[in-house]
C-alpha positions as CSV (number, residue, x, y, z in Angstrom):
1,M,5.3,-53.2,-8.1
2,K,2.9,-50.3,-8.9
3,T,0.0,-50.8,-11.1
4,S,-0.6,-48.5,-14.1
5,K,-3.5,-46.9,-12.3
6,Q,-1.2,-46.0,-9.3
7,R,1.4,-44.6,-11.7
8,I,-1.2,-42.4,-13.4
9,A,-2.6,-41.2,-10.1
10,F,1.0,-40.3,-8.9
11,L,1.6,-38.5,-12.3
12,I,-1.6,-36.5,-12.0
13,A,-0.9,-35.6,-8.4
14,G,2.6,-34.5,-9.3
15,L,1.4,-32.4,-12.2
16,F,-1.3,-30.9,-9.9
17,L,1.3,-29.9,-7.3
18,V,3.7,-28.5,-9.9
19,T,0.8,-26.4,-11.3
20,I,-0.2,-25.1,-7.9
21,S,3.3,-24.2,-6.9
22,G,3.8,-22.4,-10.3
23,F,0.8,-20.3,-9.8
24,A,1.6,-19.5,-6.2
25,Q,5.0,-18.1,-7.2
26,E,3.5,-15.8,-9.9
27,E,2.9,-12.1,-9.0
28,E,1.8,-9.2,-11.1
29,S,5.0,-7.5,-12.1
30,S,3.7,-4.2,-13.2
31,Y,1.7,-2.9,-10.3
32,Q,2.7,-0.2,-7.7
33,M,1.5,-0.6,-4.2
34,A,1.7,1.5,-1.1
35,E,1.9,0.2,2.5
36,I,0.4,2.7,4.9
37,M,0.4,2.6,8.6
38,Y,-1.6,4.9,10.8
39,M,-0.1,6.4,14.0
40,L,-1.4,8.9,16.5
41,P,1.4,10.8,18.3
42,K,1.2,11.5,22.0
43,I,-0.1,14.9,22.9
44,G,2.9,17.2,23.3
45,H,5.2,14.8,21.4
46,E,4.1,15.7,17.8
47,A,7.4,17.4,16.8
48,D,9.5,14.6,18.4
49,F,7.4,12.1,16.6
50,V,7.7,13.7,13.2
51,N,11.5,14.2,13.7
52,G,11.9,10.6,14.9
53,V,10.1,9.2,11.8
54,K,12.2,11.5,9.5
55,E,15.4,10.3,11.1
56,H,14.3,6.7,10.9
57,N,13.3,7.0,7.3
58,Q,16.7,8.7,6.5
59,A,18.5,5.8,8.1
60,Y,16.5,2.9,6.6
61,H,14.0,4.1,3.9
62,T,15.8,6.1,1.3
63,T,16.2,3.5,-1.4
64,A,13.5,2.1,-3.6
65,P,11.4,0.0,-3.1
66,Y,11.6,0.9,0.6
67,T,11.3,4.6,0.3
68,A,9.0,6.0,3.0
69,H,7.6,9.3,4.1
70,L,5.1,10.7,6.6
71,D,1.9,12.5,6.0
72,R,-0.4,14.2,8.4
73,I,-4.2,14.0,8.2
74,V,-5.7,17.4,8.7
75,T,-9.5,16.9,8.2
76,G,-12.1,14.2,8.7
77,R,-12.5,11.6,11.4
78,D,-8.8,10.7,11.4
79,A,-7.6,14.3,11.8
80,G,-4.5,14.4,14.0
81,W,-3.3,11.0,12.9
82,H,-0.2,10.5,10.8
83,V,0.2,8.1,8.0
84,W,3.6,6.4,7.4
85,I,3.8,5.5,3.7
86,M,6.3,3.1,2.0
87,A,5.9,3.2,-1.7
88,P,6.1,2.2,-4.5
89,C,6.6,-1.5,-3.7
90,T,5.0,-4.9,-4.4
91,L,4.0,-7.7,-2.0
92,S,7.2,-9.5,-3.0
93,D,9.3,-6.5,-2.0
94,L,7.9,-6.7,1.5
95,D,9.7,-10.0,2.0
96,G,13.0,-8.1,1.8
97,R,12.1,-4.9,3.6
98,P,14.4,-3.6,6.4
99,N,13.5,-5.8,9.3
100,D,16.7,-6.6,11.2
101,E,17.5,-6.0,14.8
102,A,19.1,-2.6,14.2
103,H,16.0,-1.4,12.2
104,G,13.7,-2.5,15.0
105,K,15.8,-0.9,17.7
106,D,16.0,2.3,15.8
107,W,12.2,2.5,15.5
108,D,11.8,1.7,19.2
109,A,14.3,4.4,20.1
110,R,13.3,7.2,17.7
111,V,9.6,6.7,17.1
112,A,7.8,4.4,19.5
113,P,8.2,6.6,22.6
114,H,6.2,9.3,20.9
115,V,3.3,7.1,19.6
116,A,0.1,7.2,21.6
117,R,-1.6,4.6,19.4
118,Y,-0.9,2.5,16.3
119,G,-3.9,2.2,14.0
120,R,-4.6,0.1,10.9
121,T,-2.1,-0.9,8.3
122,E,-3.4,-1.0,4.7
123,Y,-2.1,-1.9,1.3
124,W,-3.3,0.2,-1.7
125,T,-2.5,-0.7,-5.4
126,H,-2.3,2.1,-8.0
127,N,-5.0,1.6,-10.7
128,D,-3.1,2.7,-13.8
129,K,-6.2,2.4,-16.0
130,L,-8.2,4.9,-14.0
131,S,-5.3,7.3,-13.1
132,L,-3.8,10.2,-14.9
133,K,-0.5,12.1,-14.4
134,T,0.1,15.1,-16.7
135,S,2.1,17.3,-14.3
136,E,5.2,16.8,-12.3
137,G,5.9,17.4,-8.7
138,T,4.0,16.7,-5.5
139,P,1.4,19.1,-4.2
140,A,1.8,20.6,-0.6
141,I,-1.7,19.3,0.2
142,E,-3.5,16.3,-1.4
143,E,-7.2,15.7,-1.4
144,I,-7.9,12.0,-0.8
145,W,-11.3,10.4,-0.9
146,F,-12.2,6.9,0.3
147,V,-15.2,5.4,-1.4
148,D,-17.1,2.4,0.0
149,V,-18.3,0.4,-3.0
150,E,-21.1,-2.0,-2.5
151,D,-20.6,-5.6,-3.5
152,N,-21.1,-6.2,-7.2
153,K,-21.0,-2.4,-8.0
154,G,-17.3,-2.2,-9.0
155,A,-18.1,-1.9,-12.7
156,V,-20.5,1.0,-12.0
157,I,-18.0,3.0,-10.0
158,N,-15.3,2.3,-12.5
159,K,-17.5,3.9,-15.2
160,V,-17.9,6.9,-13.1
161,L,-14.2,7.1,-12.4
162,E,-13.5,6.8,-16.1
163,K,-15.6,9.9,-16.7
164,V,-13.8,11.8,-13.9
165,K,-10.5,10.8,-15.5
166,D,-11.7,12.1,-18.8
167,A,-12.7,15.4,-17.2
168,F,-9.2,15.8,-15.7
169,E,-7.7,14.9,-19.0
170,R,-9.6,17.7,-20.8
171,K,-8.6,20.1,-18.1
172,G,-4.9,19.3,-18.7
173,N,-1.9,19.7,-16.4
174,A,-3.6,17.6,-13.6
175,N,-2.8,14.6,-11.5
176,Y,-5.6,12.2,-10.6
177,H,-4.9,8.9,-9.0
178,V,-7.1,5.9,-8.1
179,Y,-5.9,3.3,-5.7
180,N,-7.7,0.0,-4.8
181,N,-7.5,-1.5,-1.3
182,R,-5.7,-4.9,-1.8
183,F,-7.2,-6.4,1.3
184,N,-10.6,-5.0,1.8
185,A,-11.6,-5.5,5.4
186,G,-15.3,-4.6,4.8
187,D,-14.9,-1.3,6.8
188,G,-15.7,1.1,4.0
189,R,-12.1,1.6,2.9
């Protein structure tokens, strides 16, 4: 027979486990995230690489939240690399992403033979508070900046970004987006 102290201890432990599992299942429901994967095509295979990714995306990545596209980096230290972007999605969406044998074989046949190197994979969350969208469409070329924020300086940079957003807002007919790295690796990104 259990004592009242044992029953109370089991009750507290049970409530603790229920609370932990409840919090573990919760996820922000209103955020938009992008998964980006860097790839460097083999020299002389650039056109085959781009066509292979387009064909793969057409076969497996045309429906939200698994919509994907390919961008090319034209300046900076990553010039020549391409970025495969699947967005908008959430972390929970990634659990149901295309990942069966046919998907893998398709990637291996169409894309992998043309890849010299795979680079980093990152997850960026759209910062709705600091972003602005007043015009439609996607520009042919986007200017993207990466800012390395020192520890404990997030509030300072956010104030600067609020001023930049205000300037774009006054300009009118402009798109300005801020994304935060979900899993900062301490590499300045």
